[in-house]
N, C-alpha and C positions, 0 to 999 in steps of 0.2 A: 708261392715265392712272391715277395714284393720287389717292384722295381723302381728305382729312382733315376731319372735322367739329370745329368749335370751339364754344364757348358764345356765344350771341347774344340777350342778355336771357334770356326764358324758353324760347327756341328754339335751334336751332344754325345755323351758317352753313357751308356746304361750300366747301373750297379744294381746287381741282383742280390738282395737279401734272403738268406736260407729261410725257408718256411717255419723253421722251429725257433727262430730267432725274433724279437719284437724291434721294430722300427718305432723309437720313441720320440725322435724329433727330426725334422728337416730344418735346419737353421739357416734361413734365407736372409741376407740383407734387405732393409726396406728402404733403399734410396729411391726416391721418387724419379719418374722420368723427366728428363731435361725438357723444358718447353720447346717449341718449334721456333720460337724466336730468341734462343739463347744468345746468338750472335748480337742481336740489338741490345739486349739486357747487359751482355759484358761491355759493348761500347759505352754503355751510360754508366755502368759502375766504374769503369775506367776513368770517366770524365768527373764524377761526383763520388769519390772513394769514401769508404767508411771511416778511414782515419788517415790524415796527413793531406797534403795537396794533390791535386789530380795529375794525370800523366801529362796533358798538354802544359801545365804550367811548369812542370818540372822540365820538360823538352825545351821550353821558351828559355828557362833561366840557364840551360846548358847547350845552347846552339852552336857555341864555338868548341864544345867539349867533346869527349869520347864516351860513346855509350856502348855498354855490354849488355846483350840479352841473354840471359842464363836460362837454358832450357833443359828438360829431361832427355835422357837417351832413348834407345829403342826397347828397353825393357818396360817402358810405360807407354800407356795406350791412349793418351790424349790426343784429339784431333789437332795437333800443334799447327799444322799448315793453315788450318782455317783460323785459329786463334791469332797467328802471325800476320794475316791479312788484316786483322782489326787493328793490332798494334802498330805495325808498319804504315798503315793509312795515317795514323796519327804522328808517327816519326816524320813521315815525308811532308805532312801539313806543315811541321814545324820548321821546315827548310834545311833539315840535316843532310848531308851529303852520305853517299854509301861509304865513303872512306872513313867516315867517323864511326861506322857501326862494325860490331862484330858479335857473332853468335859464339857461345860457348856452351858446349855440352857438359853438364855437371854429373859425370858419369862416375865420380869416385875412381874405383879401381877395376870398373867394368870393361870388358874387352872393346876396344875402339871398332867402330864400323868404318866401312869403305866409303869413298866420296859419293858413290852413287846412292848408297842408303842414307847418307847424311842429307843429300838434296832432297831425296823423296820424304824424309821427315820434315824438313824444314818448309818444303813446298815452292811453288812458282814465285810466290810473293818474295821470297828471300834471295832470288837470283841476283848475282853480283856483289853479295855480302859475304865478307870472309867469315870462316867459322873454325874452331878449334875444339879439340877434345881434351879432357883433363889430362896432362902429362905428369900423372901422379908419382913416377919414380925419377924425374929429372929435377933434382933439388934446385938448379940454377934458375928454374922458372917460378920459384915462391919466394914470398916475402913474409918473414915472421912478424907479426903484428903485436905479440904479446903473449901472456899466460892467461889460463883459466884454471885456477889451481895449479897442478902439475902439468896440465895439458898445454904444450907449446902450440899456438896457433898459426900454422904456415898455410897460406892461401895463394893460389896462382896470382902472380904479379899482376898480370893484365887486368883481372877481374878486381882486384883489391885496389887499384889505383885509378879505375875508371871514374869519370866525373858523375856518371848516371848509370846505375845498374838496374835492369828490368828483369825481375824473376818471375818465371811462369811455370807453376807447378800445380799437379794435382796433390790432394791430401787423402790419405787412405792410412788405416792401421799399421802400425809398424813394431815388429817384434821387440825391439829394445829402446826406441825412442818415443813410444807411446803412439805418435801419429807422424807420418812423414810430411813432406812439404816445409815451407816456411825457410828458415835459416838453414835447414839441413840441405839446401841446394848449395850452400857456401862449404860447410864442413859436415859430411865428408865430400859432399860433390865437387867441390874445387880444391880440395885438400891435398897436401903432400902426403906420401905413404906414412911417414911417422906420426904425423897428427892423426890420420885415419885409424891406425893401429890403436894409438892411446885412447882416442874416443871409444872405439868399440869395447875396449876394456871397462869403460864406465857402464856399460850396458849388460856386463856378465859378472855376476857377483857370487861369493861362496854359497850363499844360500838362495837357491834359485826359486824365484817367484814370478808371477804374471807381470810383464812390463807392457805387453800390448795393450793399448787403450787406456793408459794412465795419463793424467794430465801433468803439466810441467812440474808443479811443486813436488810430485810424487816421483819424478823421474829425473835421475842424475844425468842421463845422457841428454834429454832434451834441454835440461838448464844450461849444460855446457854448450850445446849447439847455440842456443839463443845468445848467451855470453860471447861466444866466438862471432856470431853475426854483428853483434853490437861493436866489437873491436874492428870488424871491417868498415863500418859505417863511420866510426871514430877516427879511422885513418885517412879516408878521403871519399869525397862525393856522398850521394844519396842513394838509397835502395828503394824501389817502387815494386811492390809485388802483386801479382795476380794469381789467385789460388781458388780453387773449386773442387767439388767431389765429381766422380765419374759415374754415371748410371749404367744400367745393365749393357747399354749399347755404345758405352765409352764417350758419351756426350757430357759436357759441363753442365753441372747444376749446383746450387747453393755458392754462386760466385761472388767473391770478395775481392777487392784491391785496396791498396794503399800501403801503410807503414807495416812491414812484414810480421812483427810479433803480434800486434793486435789482430791483423788480418787472419794470421794462422789460428789464434785461439778462437775466432769466431767460426772458422770452416772446421776445426777440429771438434767442436761442440755439435755441429751439424753431423759430422762423421760418426761420433760416439753415439748419437740417436739412432743413426741409419745401419751402422755397421756392428754395433755391439748387440749380440742377441742373448736375451735372457735364458740361460741353460736350464734344463730340467735335471733330474737326477743324474750324476756322472755316469758316462755310457761305459760298458764293458768292451764295445767295438766303437771306436770313431773313424768314420771315413770322412776325410778332407780333400777336396779337390784344390789344386793349387791356383786355379783360375782366379784373378786375371794375371797373377804374377808366375805365369808358366813357360816363360820364354827359355829357360835352360834350367839344369838341376840346381844352380846357386839360387836363383829366384824361387824355384818350385819349392826348395827345401823349407822356405819362409813360411808355408802354410802350416808346417807342423809346430813350429813354436806359438804361432798365431792362435791355434786352436787346441793343442794337446791338453789343456786344462779341462776341456769338457770330457776327457776321458778320465776314469779313476785311475790311481796308482796301480800298475801293472795291468791295465787295461790295453788292449792292442790299438795301434795307431796305423790306419791304412791311408797313405797319401797317393793321390792319383796325379801323376805328373806328365803332361803332354810333352813338354821340352822338344819343340821343333829344332832348337838350336843345340841339342844334345847336352854334353859337358860344356861347350863353349869355352875352350881354354882352360877349364878347371882340371888340375892335374889329377891324373889317375893315382890310386893308392894301393900298392900291393900289400895285401894282408892275408896271413895265412889261416885265421881262425873263422869259424863259422858265425853267423850273426848270433846264434845261441850262446857260444862260448865268449864271444866278444862283449855281450851283456853282463855276463857272469864276471868277467876281469873289471869292467867298469864298475860294477857294484862292490866288488872286493876293493879295488884300489881307490875309488872315488875320482870324479872328473877333474878336481883340482890338481891331484897328484899326476894324474896323467898328462895333462896340458903341461904342467911344470916339467915333468920328465921330457916329454917331447921336445920343449923349448931348449932344454939343455943338449939333447942328444942329436936332434935334426937341424943342423945349420942351414939348410935350404927353406925351412919354415920363415915366411915373410909376411908382412901386410897384415890381413885381418885372418890369416889361417888359423892363429892360435885361439881367437875369441871364437871362431867357427866350431873348432874342436872342443872347446870348453863348453859352448852352447848344445852342440849335438851330444857330447856324452853326458850332459847334465839331463837331457830329455831321455837318452838311451837307458839311463839308470832308472828313471821313472817308469818308461813304458817301452815295450818292444815295437819296433817300426818296420812296416812293410810298405813298399813303393811299388806302384802299379804304373809302368810306362813302357808301352811297345817300343818306343823310339829307343831309350836307353838300352833295353834288352837287345835289340837288333844291333845296336853299336858296341855291344859287348862290354857295357860299362858295369862296374863294380864299386861298391862303397862299403868301408868297414862297417859292420854291425847292422846293415840294413838289408832285409829280404827283399830282393828285386824280382818282380813277376811282370810277365807280359799280359795277364788277364785277371779280372776281377775274382773270377772262380778260383784260379790258383791261390790268390791272397786270402780268401775267404777259408780255404781248406788249411793254410797255415795257421790262421787266427784260430780256428776251431781246434787244431792240435795243441796250440799254446794255451788255450783257456780251459779246454777238455769239453766233453760232451754236455749237452743240456741247453736250456734258452739262455740267450744273451740280449743285452739291451743295446740297440745301435743308434747312433747319432751322426747325422750326414750333413756336412757343410759343403754345399755346391760351389762357394766362391771362398773357399778358405784363404786364399791369398789376400783377400780385402774384408775379412769378416773374423770376429773374435767372440768367446763366451763371456757373458757377465754371469758369474756365478751367483746363485742364492745362497745367502749366508745362512 
């Protein structure tokens, strides 16, 4: 029996491969370790950015204005408190008062944290500065800046009307937008529910294909995100971005700063080289670990569309989901059918028909629920899905169409039953939340 250890919070989780199966690939990202002096490097890059004026120059130009610092929420693992020490040193050196500053968590529709969690995320350097969470369902808090195609761009009013916006974000593979980061911090990060929902629909098409890892010219969602960001900057003020990859220890590497689109393109190329893994023959069994996007079920699920393309059609996808936050306010869905019968129904009716039917019949569906259902059913049509999560099993969670197990051994037995006896080819993605396959043509 072959054993592979994968990251599991601050520990490791063991995956045992049956002896009559073949482990054909362990698809690790190749992000270099951050240098010990990354803080000094970040300070230098902020002073002399790759594109546009430096932060000190922009702060001087807006000494009497209002500055919003747009940051990631608890589902991302950047050392934000340390980064803010560097940024706030520049802000205070420029002479801005704390009353001119505000932190804005670009959380989209993610559940809000409590004040203690927010302060811990921001760190001691941010004490005394006001902060807000994206108020995604309060239309009065938003301003419509125009349209990108049929997409109405509604952004938090305080963010959109700031004199200077400082955006701090990591860049990682994204299941719909190709890569996260950049202007994605504005939409969906600072967006109203209607804009968020419309944006997500751009990333879910009738003919499902791999969008993770695609560049902007191939990705309709990223093009819309960047156009929406340009509308924000055309409306008021200026945006300065600080972007980077995270290494295995969640430390910044490949740091770039300056104008958001150019900066994002630079870091996205680094991300593609480090996180896109050349896949061998499509696997019969794909084991994908949701690390580092494993905070809750909503985040952990993303490892599946990130990596499912490394499995052959009808191959089994096993997702390892730590989920310390459990469902994290994600609604439970009562469903009478077994995973096997659910998959049969999806294959018979088709993902598009199912999502359209639910849109008409279930009035409570809102936000990005429909795109999530469309995405999940599309993958389920292609592959049976097993999720290993001791936490979710303990919580009594269930999800339509997914086999939920407490152990890898249980998942392997289900996979063998689905595939039949005999040898199987196995691929393991230890960091499926931030890795994707590059398929050999």
